[in-house]
C-alpha positions in Angstrom: 95.0 105.4 117.9 96.8 105.8 114.8 96.4 104.9 110.9 99.1 102.6 109.7 102.0 104.4 107.9 103.7 103.4 104.9 107.0 103.3 106.7 105.5 101.0 109.4 104.2 98.6 106.9 107.4 98.6 104.8 109.3 97.7 107.9 107.2 95.0 108.7 107.6 93.7 105.1 111.5 94.0 105.4 111.6 92.6 108.9 109.0 89.6 108.3 108.3 89.3 104.6 110.3 86.2 104.0 110.1 85.0 107.5 109.2 81.3 108.6 106.4 83.0 110.6 104.8 84.7 107.2 105.4 81.7 105.1 103.5 79.6 107.4 100.7 82.2 107.6 100.8 82.0 103.7 100.8 77.9 103.7 97.8 78.1 106.0 96.1 80.8 103.8 96.6 78.7 100.6 94.7 75.7 102.4 91.7 77.9 103.6 88.3 78.2 102.0 87.0 80.7 104.4 88.6 84.2 105.2 87.7 87.0 107.8 89.4 89.2 105.4 89.4 90.2 101.7 92.2 92.6 101.8 91.4 95.2 98.7 94.2 96.9 97.6 96.5 98.3 94.8 99.3 96.0 93.5 101.5 99.2 93.4 101.7 99.0 97.3 102.5 95.5 97.4 105.6 96.5 99.7 103.0 97.9 102.3 100.5 94.9 101.9 103.0 92.2 102.5 103.5 93.8 106.1 99.9 94.3 106.5 99.0 90.6 105.7 101.7 89.7 108.1 100.2 91.6 111.0 96.5 90.7 110.3 97.3 87.3 110.3 99.5 87.6 113.6 96.4 89.1 115.0 94.7 86.0 114.3 92.9 86.8 111.2 92.6 84.8 108.1 93.4 87.2 105.2 92.9 86.7 101.5 95.4 88.7 99.3 95.1 87.6 95.8 99.0 87.6 94.7 99.6 86.1 98.1 97.1 83.3 98.4 96.4 82.7 94.5 100.1 83.3 93.3 99.1 81.1 90.1 96.5 83.7 88.8 97.8 85.7 86.0 97.8 89.3 86.6 98.6 90.1 82.9 95.9 88.1 81.5 92.3 88.4 83.1 89.8 86.3 81.9 86.1 85.4 83.0 88.0 82.7 85.0 89.9 85.0 87.0 87.1 87.0 87.7 84.9 84.1 89.1 87.8 83.1 91.0 88.1 86.5 92.7 84.4 86.6 93.2 84.4 82.9 95.1 87.0 84.4 97.3 84.9 87.4 98.0 82.1 84.9 98.7 84.4 82.9 101.3 85.2 86.1 103.0 83.6 87.8 105.9 84.5 91.3 105.3 86.7 93.6 103.0 89.1 95.9 103.9 89.7 98.5 101.5 93.5 99.5 102.0 93.3 103.1 100.3 96.5 104.9 99.2 97.8 107.3 96.8 97.6 104.3 94.3 94.3 103.0 95.1 92.3 105.6 93.2 94.3 104.3 89.9 93.2 100.9 90.7 90.2 99.4 88.4 89.7 96.4 90.5 89.5 98.0 93.9 85.8 99.9 93.3 84.7 96.6 91.6 85.7 94.7 94.7 84.3 97.2 97.4 80.9 97.4 95.2 80.7 93.6 95.1 81.3 92.8 98.6 79.1 95.8 100.0 76.2 94.2 98.4 77.2 90.9 99.3 78.1 91.1 103.0 77.8 94.9 104.0 81.1 94.5 105.9 83.3 96.5 104.3 85.6 99.0 105.9 88.5 101.3 105.0 92.1 101.2 106.1 94.1 104.5 105.3 97.8 103.9 104.2 98.9 107.5 105.2 102.6 109.1 105.3 101.9 110.0 109.3 100.2 108.0 112.0 97.9 110.9 113.0 97.4 112.2 109.6 93.7 113.1 108.8 91.8 110.8 106.3 90.2 112.3 103.2 90.0 110.4 100.0 87.5 109.9 97.5 84.2 111.0 98.5 82.3 107.6 98.0 84.8 106.2 100.6 83.4 108.4 103.4 80.2 106.5 103.7 82.4 103.2 105.0 83.9 103.0 108.2 87.6 103.3 108.9 90.2 101.5 110.6 92.7 102.6 113.2 95.5 100.7 115.4 96.1 100.8 118.9 99.7 101.9 118.6 100.1 101.8 122.3 99.8 97.9 122.6 102.4 95.9 121.4 100.8 92.4 121.1 99.1 90.9 118.3 95.5 90.9 119.4 92.2 91.3 117.3 91.3 94.3 119.7 94.3 96.3 118.5 92.2 97.2 115.3 89.0 99.4 116.0 86.5 100.0 113.4 85.2 103.6 113.5 81.5 104.3 112.4 82.4 107.9 113.5 84.8 110.0 115.4 83.6 108.5 119.0 81.9 105.3 117.9 83.6 102.0 117.3 83.8 98.4 117.6 86.9 96.3 117.8 87.4 94.5 114.5 86.9 91.1 116.4 83.5 92.6 117.7 82.8 93.9 114.0 83.2 90.5 112.5 80.7 88.7 114.5 
């Protein structure tokens, strides 16, 4: 089991970021009114998030990423309407994955999204984006209360069972089980 690395996600973005399969996933997400995952992230991690969106959708999850699904939103002009729209998208989602990275601590939106979803569904988990697969994860201390995600690096297929949600070092559920 390993964490998602920057190089792995960046390679997915380079390889599939403008592919037909990726664009089909985007079209399907734009038509959806329900999502398995609301992907909370720093926009500065766009080059990793696009690859993560691709991988999660290939696994069969319906994923919401604001700038992918709702590209019409104006990131430079945040209004009550924008906030309400994001809040509604969270209500349409079963869970939140908090993609933490070096940039996450600078985000003003991510803690708000995590707090909102924790109160709404309590189905929140942390997905560290690291430099190395076996890197230890330590981040902002409030994140330690949430389960974290690792992927099965030995499997090459896209299955919901490839992601595991760890409540502790030895206690986990597959992502598919956790979403039930």
